C-alpha positions in Angstrom: -65.9 -56.7 38.5 -63.0 -58.8 37.5 -60.7 -60.5 39.7 -57.2 -59.8 38.2 -56.1 -62.9 40.0 -58.5 -65.2 38.3 -56.8 -67.9 36.1 -57.4 -68.4 32.5 -56.6 -64.9 31.1 -53.9 -64.8 28.4 -51.9 -62.1 27.1 -49.9 -62.4 23.9 -46.0 -63.3 24.0 -45.7 -60.4 21.5 -47.3 -57.7 23.7 -44.9 -54.8 24.7 -45.4 -51.5 26.1 -48.2 -52.1 28.1 -50.7 -51.4 25.3 -52.4 -55.1 25.6 -55.5 -56.7 26.1 -56.0 -60.1 27.6 -58.3 -62.9 26.4 -59.9 -65.8 28.3 -62.1 -68.6 26.6 -65.3 -69.3 28.8 -68.0 -71.7 27.6 -68.9 -70.5 23.8 -67.4 -67.1 24.3 -64.1 -65.3 24.2 -63.8 -62.5 26.7 -61.1 -59.5 26.1 -60.2 -56.9 28.7 -57.3 -54.6 29.0 -54.4 -55.4 30.7 -53.9 -52.3 32.4 -57.5 -52.2 33.9 -58.1 -55.7 34.8 -61.1 -54.8 36.9 -62.4 -52.7 34.0 -65.3 -53.7 31.4 -65.0 -56.9 29.8 -66.2 -57.5 26.1 -67.6 -60.9 25.4 -67.4 -62.1 21.5 -69.0 -65.3 20.4 -66.4 -67.7 18.9 -67.2 -66.8 15.4 -67.1 -63.2 16.0 -63.9 -63.2 17.7 -62.3 -65.2 14.9 -63.4 -62.6 12.4 -62.1 -59.8 14.6 -58.7 -61.6 14.7 -58.8 -62.4 10.9 -59.4 -58.5 10.3 -56.6 -57.5 12.6 -54.2 -59.5 11.0 -55.3 -58.2 7.5 -55.2 -54.7 8.9 -59.0 -54.2 8.2 -59.7 -51.9 11.0 -58.5 -48.3 11.7 -58.4 -47.0 15.4 -61.9 -45.2 15.0 -63.3 -48.7 14.6 -64.4 -48.0 11.0 -63.6 -50.0 8.4 -60.2 -49.2 7.1 -59.6 -47.8 3.6 -58.8 -50.1 0.9 -55.0 -50.1 0.2 -54.0 -50.0 -3.4 
């Protein structure tokens, strides 16, 4: 179980409307949790996988169902 008062969790300054995740770097991993359910599950990514996720999000390469987004033409 996660302690919501645990230091080190960060939310984007751009987050709005409660649709946010929080991240925390811990060792060689980046942890991610739902900001609305801080005691819920936590995803763990190695640094390279997290960088890839962020790059794909910036390029809008992911769809809501987790499948690669269709190529925009």
